[in-house]
C-alpha positions as CSV (number, residue, x, y, z in Angstrom):
1,M,3.2,-4.6,-22.2
2,N,2.7,-1.3,-23.8
3,N,5.6,-0.2,-26.1
4,S,5.9,3.2,-24.5
5,L,6.2,1.6,-21.1
6,N,8.9,-0.7,-22.3
7,I,10.9,2.2,-23.6
8,I,10.6,4.0,-20.3
9,I,11.7,0.9,-18.4
10,N,14.7,0.5,-20.7
11,Q,15.8,4.0,-20.0
12,Y,15.6,3.4,-16.2
13,K,17.7,0.3,-16.7
14,G,20.4,2.5,-18.0
15,F,20.9,4.2,-14.6
16,N,23.7,2.6,-12.7
17,E,21.9,3.2,-9.4
18,V,19.1,0.8,-10.5
19,K,19.3,-2.8,-9.4
20,A,15.8,-4.1,-10.2
21,I,12.5,-2.9,-11.6
22,A,9.0,-4.3,-11.1
23,I,5.4,-3.4,-12.0
24,G,3.0,-3.7,-9.0
25,G,-0.3,-2.4,-7.8
26,S,-3.6,-3.2,-9.6
27,S,-1.8,-3.6,-12.9
28,A,0.2,-6.6,-11.6
29,A,-2.8,-7.9,-9.6
30,K,-5.0,-7.8,-12.7
31,S,-7.6,-5.7,-10.9
32,A,-7.0,-2.4,-12.6
33,D,-10.0,-0.3,-13.8
34,N,-10.3,2.9,-15.8
35,S,-9.2,5.0,-13.0
36,S,-6.1,3.0,-12.2
37,D,-2.6,4.2,-12.7
38,I,0.5,2.1,-13.2
39,D,2.8,1.5,-10.2
40,M,6.5,1.0,-11.0
41,Y,8.9,0.1,-8.3
42,I,12.6,0.9,-8.8
43,F,15.1,-0.7,-6.4
44,V,18.3,1.3,-6.0
45,D,21.5,1.0,-4.1
46,K,21.8,4.8,-3.9
47,E,19.6,7.8,-4.7
48,I,19.1,8.7,-8.4
49,P,19.7,12.5,-8.8
50,L,16.6,14.5,-9.5
51,N,18.0,16.1,-12.6
52,K,18.5,12.6,-14.2
53,R,15.0,11.6,-13.3
54,E,13.5,14.8,-14.7
55,T,15.5,14.5,-18.0
56,L,14.1,11.1,-18.5
57,I,10.5,11.9,-17.6
58,K,10.3,15.1,-19.8
59,N,10.9,12.8,-22.8
60,F,7.5,11.2,-22.2
61,S,5.4,13.6,-20.3
62,S,4.1,17.2,-20.4
63,N,2.5,16.9,-17.0
64,Y,4.7,15.6,-14.2
65,E,5.8,16.0,-10.6
66,I,9.4,15.2,-9.8
67,G,10.7,14.5,-6.3
68,C,7.4,13.5,-4.7
69,D,8.2,12.5,-1.1
70,Y,4.8,12.6,0.5
71,F,4.5,8.8,0.6
72,G,8.2,8.0,0.1
73,A,10.6,8.9,-2.7
74,G,9.0,8.9,-6.1
75,D,7.9,10.7,-9.3
76,E,4.4,10.9,-10.8
77,F,3.7,11.7,-14.4
78,F,1.2,11.4,-17.2
79,V,2.6,9.4,-20.1
80,D,1.3,11.3,-23.1
81,K,1.4,8.5,-25.6
82,M,-0.2,6.0,-23.2
83,E,-2.8,8.5,-21.8
84,Q,-2.2,7.0,-18.4
85,Q,-0.5,8.0,-15.2
86,L,2.7,6.3,-14.1
87,D,3.7,6.4,-10.4
88,V,7.4,5.6,-9.9
89,M,8.6,4.6,-6.4
90,Y,12.3,4.4,-5.6
91,W,13.0,1.9,-2.8
92,S,16.3,1.1,-1.2
93,K,17.3,-2.4,-2.1
94,D,18.7,-3.0,1.4
95,W,15.7,-1.5,3.2
96,F,13.3,-3.7,1.2
97,E,15.2,-6.9,1.8
98,N,15.4,-6.2,5.5
99,T,11.7,-5.4,5.6
100,V,10.8,-8.7,4.0
101,H,13.3,-10.6,6.3
102,N,11.8,-9.0,9.5
103,I,8.2,-9.9,8.6
104,W,8.5,-13.2,6.8
105,E,11.4,-14.8,8.7
106,K,11.5,-13.0,12.1
107,H,7.7,-12.9,12.2
108,Q,7.4,-9.2,13.3
109,P,3.9,-7.8,13.2
110,S,2.9,-4.2,13.0
111,N,-0.1,-2.0,13.9
112,G,-2.3,-3.0,10.9
113,Y,-1.1,-3.8,7.4
114,S,1.5,-6.2,8.7
115,T,2.1,-8.2,5.5
116,C,1.4,-5.5,2.9
117,F,4.9,-5.3,1.7
118,L,5.0,-9.1,1.3
119,H,1.8,-8.9,-0.8
120,T,3.4,-6.2,-3.0
121,L,6.4,-8.4,-3.5
122,N,4.2,-11.4,-4.2
123,I,2.3,-9.8,-7.1
124,F,5.3,-8.1,-8.6
125,E,5.8,-8.4,-12.4
126,I,9.6,-8.3,-12.5
127,V,10.8,-6.5,-15.6
128,H,14.5,-6.0,-14.7
129,D,16.6,-8.0,-12.3
130,T,20.0,-8.7,-13.7
131,E,21.4,-10.2,-10.4
132,N,18.2,-12.2,-9.8
133,W,18.0,-10.5,-6.4
134,L,14.3,-9.6,-6.5
135,Q,13.2,-12.9,-7.8
136,N,15.2,-14.7,-5.1
137,L,13.4,-12.5,-2.5
138,K,10.1,-13.2,-4.1
139,D,10.8,-17.0,-4.0
140,K,11.0,-16.8,-0.2
141,L,7.2,-16.3,-0.2
142,K,6.7,-19.9,-1.6
143,M,7.3,-21.0,2.0
144,P,4.0,-21.7,3.9
145,Y,2.6,-18.8,5.9
146,S,4.1,-19.1,9.3
147,E,1.7,-19.9,12.2
148,E,4.0,-17.8,14.4
149,L,3.6,-14.8,12.2
150,A,-0.1,-15.2,12.1
151,Q,-0.4,-15.5,15.9
152,N,1.9,-12.5,16.4
153,I,-0.2,-10.4,14.1
154,I,-3.5,-11.5,15.7
155,K,-2.2,-11.0,19.3
156,R,-0.8,-7.5,18.6
157,N,-3.8,-6.2,16.8
158,M,-6.4,-7.8,19.0
159,M,-4.7,-6.0,21.9
160,L,-4.7,-2.7,20.0
161,M,-8.4,-3.0,19.1
162,K,-9.8,-3.7,22.6
163,D,-7.8,-6.1,24.7
164,K,-5.2,-3.6,26.0
165,P,-5.9,-2.5,29.6
166,F,-5.1,1.1,28.6
167,A,-5.4,3.2,25.4
168,S,-6.9,0.5,23.1
169,Y,-8.6,1.9,20.0
170,Y,-12.0,1.0,21.6
171,E,-11.2,3.0,24.7
172,Q,-9.9,6.0,22.7
173,I,-13.1,6.0,20.6
174,E,-15.2,5.7,23.7
175,K,-13.6,8.8,25.2
176,A,-13.8,10.6,21.9
177,I,-17.6,9.9,21.8
178,K,-18.0,11.3,25.3
179,R,-16.1,14.4,24.2
180,E,-18.2,14.6,21.0
181,D,-14.8,14.8,19.2
182,N,-15.8,13.6,15.7
183,N,-12.4,14.1,14.2
184,S,-10.8,11.8,16.8
185,I,-13.6,9.2,16.4
186,N,-12.9,9.0,12.7
187,H,-9.2,8.8,13.2
188,R,-9.3,6.0,15.7
189,I,-12.0,4.1,13.7
190,A,-9.6,4.1,10.7
191,A,-6.9,2.6,13.0
192,F,-9.3,0.1,14.5
193,L,-10.3,-1.1,11.0
194,A,-6.6,-1.4,9.9
195,S,-6.1,-3.8,12.8
196,Y,-9.4,-5.6,12.2
197,F,-8.5,-6.5,8.6
198,D,-4.9,-7.4,9.7
199,V,-6.4,-10.0,12.1
200,I,-8.7,-11.4,9.4
201,F,-6.0,-11.8,6.8
202,A,-3.6,-13.4,9.3
203,K,-6.3,-15.8,10.5
204,N,-6.8,-16.9,6.9
205,N,-3.0,-17.0,6.2
206,I,-3.4,-14.4,3.4
207,L,-1.0,-11.6,2.7
208,H,-2.6,-8.2,3.4
209,P,-3.4,-6.5,0.0
210,G,-3.4,-2.9,1.2
211,E,-6.1,-0.4,1.8
212,K,-8.2,-0.7,-1.4
213,R,-11.3,-2.8,-1.9
214,L,-10.7,-4.7,1.3
215,V,-14.3,-5.8,1.9
216,Q,-14.6,-7.4,-1.5
217,F,-11.2,-8.9,-1.3
218,A,-11.9,-10.5,2.0
219,K,-15.2,-11.9,0.8
220,N,-13.6,-13.3,-2.3
221,N,-10.5,-14.8,-0.7
222,C,-11.1,-15.5,3.0
223,K,-12.7,-18.7,4.0
224,I,-13.0,-17.5,7.6
225,L,-14.9,-14.2,8.2
226,P,-16.6,-12.8,11.4
227,E,-20.3,-12.9,11.5
228,M,-22.0,-9.7,10.2
229,F,-18.6,-8.8,8.6
230,E,-19.9,-6.5,5.8
231,E,-23.0,-5.4,7.7
232,N,-21.0,-4.1,10.7
233,I,-18.4,-2.3,8.5
234,N,-21.2,-0.6,6.5
235,K,-23.0,0.5,9.7
236,L,-19.7,1.8,11.2
237,L,-18.7,3.9,8.2
238,A,-22.2,4.9,6.9
239,Q,-20.7,5.5,3.4
240,P,-20.9,6.3,0.6
241,N,-22.2,9.8,1.3
242,P,-23.2,11.5,-2.0
243,D,-22.0,14.9,-0.5
244,T,-18.6,13.7,0.6
245,L,-16.6,15.1,-2.4
246,N,-18.5,18.4,-2.3
247,I,-17.8,18.8,1.4
248,L,-14.1,18.0,1.0
249,S,-13.7,20.5,-1.9
250,N,-15.6,23.2,0.1
251,M,-13.3,22.5,3.1
252,V,-10.2,22.9,1.0
253,D,-11.5,26.1,-0.7
254,K,-12.4,27.7,2.6
255,L,-9.0,26.8,4.0
256,R,-7.2,28.1,0.9
257,K,-9.0,31.5,1.4
258,L,-7.2,31.9,4.8
């Protein structure tokens, strides 16, 4: 592990709110590329004050954002000596333990991404865990994937995709097409695909890896895939579009002018 990262980790260890620290994301999964940042998960029993977090981060970064709560409590900063971005997420120890329990032991599904938190836990590289709490939680995943969990995920998400008698994603997309409501079509297709992949991973007894590189991950890891799997997804999304980023930038610029 990079020496600068070790120093940062050691400083976080000094906070009495911190109970465990892990490295996750593509770094832990060994799938990082040149555009990848480092994901650090810090488990706390109470919130770390912003001023303490900022004091630590300013020692390592000249470009940072403290108190990012857009996707949950966290800080993002560019580590100058590493020339790499570090994303720090602060997760409640009790919340995470309950989440794992509800999914893995009580077999509760969700609308897409049912086992993502379990996958995150499974690939963690634990770097601080004085009470062995996080390792004990991770060890629970050595149990075989429950058939009840798989069936709950499949049933819920197949219902959402098309089997519900009312307001399935298919029905919502059908209505949006009739209205020529492209924004709604796009929104509901994204939800449809979230459930689609949730079913595939559950059928294969594989923990859901998140939203990145899903087609390639499924092809590499799933023994059971629907016919025309990749072909249908490519047809549905019709991407990549070489103008996508230009269009997005233009939309933001025009909005900013308002």
